C-alpha positions as a printed Julia matrix, in Angstrom:
455×3 Matrix{Float64}:
 162.71  39.35  -126.19
 159.61  39.67  -128.42
 158.98  36.14  -129.75
 157.51  37.57  -132.98
 160.74  39.32  -133.9
 162.67  37.61  -136.71
 165.84  39.47  -135.89
 168.41  37.96  -133.57
 171.41  39.78  -132.18
 174.85  38.86  -133.39
 176.59  36.19  -131.4
 179.49  37.87  -129.63
 181.52  34.7   -130.23
 181.21  35.26  -133.98
 182.9   38.66  -133.84
 186.46  38.96  -135.1
 188.71  39.25  -132.03
 190.52  42.56  -131.72
 194.28  42.19  -131.8
 195.73  45.21  -129.96
 199.18  44.54  -131.42
 198.07  44.2   -135.05
 200.09  46.34  -137.43
 203.49  46.04  -135.75
 206.28  44.84  -137.97
 208.37  42.32  -135.99
 211.38  43.63  -137.88
 211.04  46.94  -136.02
 213.53  47.55  -133.24
 212.17  46.2   -129.97
 211.36  48.7   -127.25
 212.11  49.15  -123.57
 209.02  50.39  -121.72
 209.68  52.23  -118.47
 207.11  53.0   -115.77
 207.92  56.22  -113.91
 205.69  55.51  -110.94
 204.54  51.99  -110.12
 201.17  52.39  -108.4
 198.02  50.32  -108.92
 197.14  51.53  -112.42
 200.73  51.29  -113.65
 201.02  47.81  -112.15
 197.79  46.67  -113.82
 199.0   48.01  -117.15
 202.4   46.32  -116.78
 200.73  42.99  -115.97
 198.54  43.31  -119.07
 201.56  44.07  -121.23
 203.49  41.15  -119.73
 200.63  38.74  -120.43
 200.3   39.94  -124.02
 204.11  39.92  -124.47
 204.0   41.87  -127.75
 206.69  41.24  -130.34
 207.96  44.83  -130.15
 208.7   44.62  -126.4
 212.3   44.15  -125.25
 211.96  44.68  -121.5
 209.96  46.46  -118.79
 211.56  48.7   -116.19
 210.21  50.89  -113.4
 210.93  53.29  -110.56
 208.81  54.18  -107.54
 208.93  56.45  -104.5
 209.19  53.51  -102.11
 211.01  50.18  -102.24
 207.84  48.39  -101.16
 205.85  49.72  -104.13
 208.6   48.67  -106.52
 208.81  45.2   -104.96
 205.06  44.74  -105.37
 205.34  45.88  -108.99
 208.02  43.36  -109.96
 206.53  40.55  -107.86
 203.28  40.95  -109.79
 205.14  40.87  -113.1
 207.0   37.72  -112.11
 203.83  35.65  -112.34
 202.23  37.54  -115.22
 204.25  36.32  -118.18
 207.64  35.58  -119.7
 208.53  39.22  -120.38
 211.98  40.48  -119.36
 212.07  42.93  -116.43
 214.94  45.24  -115.46
 214.68  47.53  -112.4
 216.02  51.08  -112.72
 217.95  52.68  -109.88
 216.76  56.24  -110.56
 214.29  58.18  -112.7
 217.19  59.49  -114.77
 218.42  55.96  -115.48
 214.91  54.91  -116.48
 214.5   57.84  -118.88
 217.95  57.3   -120.37
 217.27  53.66  -121.28
 213.54  53.63  -122.14
 211.97  54.0   -125.58
 208.56  54.59  -124.02
 208.13  56.23  -120.6
 204.74  55.71  -118.97
 204.06  58.51  -116.49
 202.28  56.82  -113.59
 203.13  59.44  -110.96
 200.51  61.53  -109.18
 199.55  64.79  -110.94
 200.73  66.8   -107.94
 204.25  65.37  -108.39
 204.63  66.41  -112.03
 205.95  69.94  -111.48
 208.61  68.62  -109.12
 209.73  65.45  -110.93
 209.45  66.11  -114.67
 211.8   69.14  -114.9
 214.57  67.03  -113.33
 214.5   64.84  -116.46
 215.17  67.65  -118.96
 218.98  67.44  -118.94
 218.96  63.67  -119.46
 216.46  64.02  -122.3
 218.54  66.75  -123.92
 221.49  64.36  -124.01
 219.58  61.69  -125.91
 219.78  61.71  -129.7
 216.49  59.84  -130.01
 213.99  60.97  -127.4
 211.49  58.56  -125.81
 207.74  58.7   -126.21
 205.94  59.78  -123.02
 202.57  58.13  -122.33
 200.89  60.05  -119.49
 198.33  58.47  -117.16
 198.17  61.65  -115.04
 194.65  63.04  -114.76
 194.1   66.69  -115.56
 197.55  67.6   -116.93
 197.51  68.6   -120.6
 200.1   67.56  -123.15
 201.11  71.22  -123.54
 201.8   71.43  -119.8
 203.84  68.21  -119.86
 205.84  69.58  -122.79
 206.62  72.74  -120.8
 207.91  70.6   -117.94
 209.92  68.16  -120.08
 211.09  70.43  -122.88
 210.03  71.69  -126.3
 209.37  69.0   -128.88
 208.68  66.15  -126.44
 206.49  63.45  -127.98
 203.51  62.91  -125.66
 200.32  60.88  -125.66
 197.85  61.55  -122.84
 195.53  58.78  -121.63
 192.49  58.55  -119.34
 192.0   54.94  -118.18
 189.2   53.85  -115.86
 189.31  51.59  -112.82
 188.12  48.35  -114.51
 191.56  48.42  -116.16
 192.77  47.0   -112.84
 191.2   43.67  -113.88
 191.94  44.01  -117.6
 188.41  45.2   -118.48
 188.99  48.92  -118.77
 188.48  51.41  -121.54
 190.92  54.25  -122.09
 190.52  57.44  -124.06
 193.82  58.76  -125.38
 194.89  61.87  -127.27
 198.1   62.87  -129.07
 200.24  65.83  -128.17
 201.52  68.21  -130.85
 204.64  66.2   -131.67
 203.3   62.64  -131.4
 203.62  60.61  -134.61
 201.27  57.98  -136.01
 203.84  55.41  -134.95
 203.68  56.78  -131.4
 199.9   56.45  -131.44
 200.15  52.84  -132.63
 202.47  52.05  -129.71
 200.17  53.86  -127.25
 197.13  52.03  -128.62
 198.84  48.67  -128.18
 200.04  49.36  -124.64
 196.7   50.75  -123.47
 194.76  47.89  -125.07
 196.66  45.53  -122.78
 194.22  46.51  -120.0
 191.05  46.63  -122.08
 189.98  48.8   -125.0
 191.61  52.02  -126.18
 189.85  54.8   -128.1
 191.53  57.78  -129.73
 189.95  61.22  -129.26
 191.1   64.8   -129.56
 192.51  66.19  -126.33
 189.69  68.7   -125.6
 187.3   65.72  -125.5
 189.18  63.97  -122.69
 186.98  65.83  -120.19
 183.96  64.18  -121.84
 185.77  60.83  -121.76
 186.31  61.36  -118.03
 182.59  62.07  -117.53
 181.45  58.96  -119.44
 184.02  56.23  -118.84
 186.15  57.67  -116.04
 183.16  58.33  -113.77
 180.95  55.79  -115.55
 181.85  52.78  -113.39
 180.42  54.62  -110.38
 177.14  55.22  -112.23
 176.95  51.51  -113.04
 177.75  50.58  -109.44
 174.85  52.74  -108.23
 172.54  51.13  -110.8
 173.6   47.65  -109.72
 173.22  48.56  -106.06
 169.61  49.61  -106.68
 168.86  46.52  -108.8
 170.32  44.2   -106.15
 168.42  46.0   -103.38
 165.22  45.65  -105.39
 165.76  41.91  -105.74
 166.43  41.52  -102.01
 163.27  43.51  -101.21
 161.29  41.02  -103.31
 162.61  38.05  -101.35
 165.82  37.02  -103.13
 168.92  36.26  -101.08
 171.69  38.88  -101.36
 173.96  36.39  -103.15
 171.35  35.42  -105.74
 170.24  39.03  -106.25
 173.84  40.08  -106.86
 174.49  37.21  -109.28
 171.35  37.98  -111.28
 172.01  41.73  -111.41
 175.69  41.49  -112.33
 175.22  38.94  -115.1
 172.24  40.86  -116.45
 174.4   43.99  -116.73
 177.24  42.06  -118.36
 174.93  40.34  -120.84
 173.03  43.5   -121.73
 176.27  45.43  -122.27
 177.57  42.7   -124.58
 174.27  42.77  -126.5
 174.65  46.52  -127.08
 178.27  46.09  -128.17
 177.44  43.25  -130.56
 174.34  44.78  -132.17
 173.79  47.51  -134.74
 170.57  48.38  -132.94
 170.39  51.24  -130.45
 170.01  50.45  -126.74
 166.41  51.71  -126.91
 165.65  49.4   -129.85
 167.06  46.48  -127.89
 164.95  47.49  -124.89
 161.85  47.53  -127.11
 162.59  43.93  -128.09
 162.31  42.91  -124.44
 159.02  44.75  -123.86
 155.6   43.23  -124.45
 152.47  45.42  -124.27
 151.13  45.35  -120.74
 154.02  43.16  -119.59
 156.39  43.27  -116.64
 159.22  45.1   -118.43
 156.9   47.9   -119.54
 155.64  48.29  -115.97
 159.18  48.64  -114.64
 160.39  50.96  -117.42
 157.38  53.24  -116.92
 158.47  53.82  -113.32
 161.98  54.7   -114.49
 160.56  57.12  -117.07
 158.34  58.81  -114.49
 161.38  59.28  -112.25
 163.31  60.94  -115.09
 166.08  58.37  -114.78
 167.63  58.86  -118.24
 167.51  62.64  -117.99
 169.18  62.49  -114.57
 171.97  60.31  -115.9
 172.61  62.69  -118.8
 172.75  65.56  -116.32
 175.22  63.55  -114.24
 177.51  63.18  -117.26
 177.26  66.92  -117.98
 178.04  67.76  -114.34
 181.05  65.43  -114.31
 182.36  66.99  -117.54
 181.98  70.51  -116.12
 183.79  69.51  -112.94
 186.61  67.9   -114.94
 187.04  71.15  -116.87
 186.98  73.22  -113.66
 189.5   70.96  -111.95
 191.77  71.0   -114.98
 191.77  74.8   -114.97
 192.39  74.88  -111.23
 195.16  72.3   -111.44
 196.86  74.19  -114.28
 196.88  77.32  -112.09
 198.19  75.38  -109.1
 200.92  73.75  -111.19
 202.01  77.15  -112.54
 202.27  78.45  -108.98
 204.11  75.32  -107.84
 206.66  75.58  -110.64
 207.39  79.23  -109.87
 207.66  78.55  -106.14
 209.95  75.57  -106.77
 212.35  77.79  -108.72
 212.3   80.44  -105.97
 212.67  77.79  -103.28
 215.83  76.34  -104.83
 217.37  79.77  -105.38
 216.59  81.21  -101.93
 219.62  81.22   -99.56
 217.5   81.5    -96.4
 216.61  78.1    -94.96
 213.59  79.56   -93.17
 212.15  81.13   -96.31
 212.82  77.93   -98.27
 210.73  76.05   -95.71
 207.89  78.53   -96.08
 208.0   78.27   -99.88
 207.98  74.49   -99.57
 204.95  74.65   -97.27
 202.95  76.49   -99.93
 203.12  73.47  -102.21
 200.51  71.69  -100.17
 198.8   68.34  -100.66
 196.13  67.75  -103.27
 193.56  67.28  -100.52
 194.35  70.69   -99.07
 194.13  72.32  -102.5
 190.76  70.66  -102.93
 189.63  71.99   -99.55
 190.66  75.52  -100.54
 188.66  75.32  -103.75
 185.67  73.8   -101.96
 185.59  76.69   -99.5
 185.76  79.34  -102.21
 182.83  77.64  -103.97
 180.68  76.6   -101.0
 181.41  79.04   -98.21
 181.89  82.24  -100.22
 185.02  83.05   -98.26
 188.7   82.21   -98.44
 190.03  79.01   -96.92
 192.36  80.95   -94.61
 189.47  83.05   -93.25
 187.84  79.83   -92.06
 190.99  77.96   -91.07
 192.59  80.68   -88.93
 190.06  80.75   -86.05
 189.77  76.96   -86.08
 193.52  76.52   -85.71
 193.96  79.31   -83.17
 191.23  77.82   -80.99
 192.77  74.34   -81.24
 196.2   75.77   -80.46
 195.29  77.79   -77.37
 195.69  75.0    -74.85
 199.04  73.8    -76.17
 200.21  77.34   -76.85
 200.46  78.3    -73.19
 202.71  75.33   -72.41
 204.89  75.9    -75.43
 205.39  79.6    -74.71
 207.0   78.7    -71.38
 209.65  76.75   -73.28
 210.33  79.69   -75.58
 211.28  82.1    -72.8
 214.8   83.3    -73.3
 214.8   82.49   -77.02
 216.8   85.3    -78.67
 216.62  86.66   -82.18
 213.06  85.43   -82.76
 211.43  88.78   -83.61
 214.45  89.89   -85.64
 214.23  86.73   -87.73
 210.52  87.25   -88.37
 211.12  90.83   -89.45
 213.82  89.69   -91.87
 211.57  87.0    -93.33
 208.66  89.41   -93.78
 210.91  91.87   -95.62
 212.09  89.12   -97.96
 208.52  88.05   -98.75
 207.5   91.65   -99.43
 210.37  91.85  -101.91
 209.01  88.77  -103.72
 205.46  90.18  -103.67
 206.57  93.37  -105.39
 208.79  91.65  -107.95
 206.64  88.69  -109.03
 204.32  89.09  -112.01
 202.29  85.99  -111.17
 199.11  87.03  -109.36
 198.6   83.57  -107.84
 202.12  83.5   -106.42
 201.7   87.02  -105.07
 198.56  85.97  -103.19
 200.4   83.03  -101.67
 203.29  85.23  -100.59
 200.95  87.74   -98.99
 199.27  84.89   -97.13
 202.6   83.99   -95.55
 202.71  87.34   -93.78
 200.08  86.19   -91.3
 199.26  87.46   -87.84
 201.82  87.36   -85.06
 200.03  84.56   -83.24
 200.15  82.39   -86.37
 203.86  83.07   -86.79
 204.33  82.03   -83.18
 202.34  78.87   -83.82
 204.6   77.92   -86.72
 207.77  78.71   -84.82
 206.59  77.06   -81.59
 205.9   73.79   -83.33
 209.23  73.83   -85.15
 211.06  74.14   -81.84
 208.95  72.12   -79.45
 206.93  69.53   -81.32
 209.53  68.17   -83.71
 207.11  68.17   -86.62
 205.77  70.54   -89.26
 202.89  72.81   -88.36
 200.86  71.38   -91.27
 201.22  67.85   -89.85
 199.41  69.08   -86.74
 196.92  71.32   -88.53
 195.84  68.98   -91.34
 193.77  66.47   -89.29
 192.03  69.32   -87.47
 191.06  71.02   -90.73
 190.01  67.77   -92.4
 187.83  66.88   -89.41
 186.22  70.32   -89.54
 185.61  70.03   -93.29
 183.97  66.64   -92.78
 181.68  68.11   -90.15
 180.69  70.84   -92.61
 180.17  68.21   -95.35
 182.79  69.72   -97.62
 184.24  67.0    -99.83
């Protein structure tokens, strides 16, 4: 700091502490908070809530896809605080008894899980508030899945929330009340700081605070490496770099001065700080970081648009799948709703390779299948009705192609009518390998994508 400066930054210890639960009237009815999905972020949030033990909280409840995940969730809560916990047997039970439902499921699960809650919600006189932690799914989309008039708040936490040091941007849906926002603010503040924004700005929030920890990690990695190169031990270099970042961040938060003004206080003409900052300026470091934020925001917008399209397709296919009497066609419709990683691969190929994913995948899979195919075909000799079944399935898919008005669904249905050898591959595996074709194909495709540096 410039010794001639008469100004001194505010002492962070003098700041008024922020009470995330300020404004709640203890006379209000206490609330049951249910976690639909109990993964790492949901668990961190529940632990933060349990430690804070707000006056409006009655009990915490949760469901998860696996018993192990649920056990970990409640074990963690057991040592977090005195809050009451009550496991739910099913998602429907959780929704029926919760005043606030925190959606901690994966985005890819939303189209399948949320519509199953509609009937239970319709039977409730007072509907719960839904607080969504799902990345990329808008409040309008969630309302479509859960039903008209659902009160929703959408949140974008970042990974430091896992240690209670996160920051979360949150936005209200159309029907969320100010009371709902106060509850959301309090719950989200249990794992750090919560900031309200309008929903279109959540992509910018993602670019700054969602991706921001990675930017900081890269900065720290370079600072630590620089210290080691100048003779410091790795442990000392890390300690110096980490505490410097923490202290500088607190200075910015506690001061009315801009970060640049604070940097100027550290610089002395011809001194060491000026020498280092000049190198950063010559490298265009600040401009590069701003471009990184812009690129992350653009990608968030692209992914949100892509995910919305995928979810629309998935919802339509799910309806057709449940209504279709043919077991074989149901399996094909189910197979279309592929994993998030595979969707990402498809999009990567359309962007990077200028050709469809299937145009690349087909020869890769056929080549990998050739050796096993000859052995499997021997086991299929004498199998009757195979071609007739394929013909029937193709006719059914053509019927769907003609009747559907959704262009994305139509493209998927056309893709099912693949070459004869691919049909044989699917059928051969079903009969002889005892596992889905995609279970065999996925590692081959992922390995190929890695080799081509497609992320």
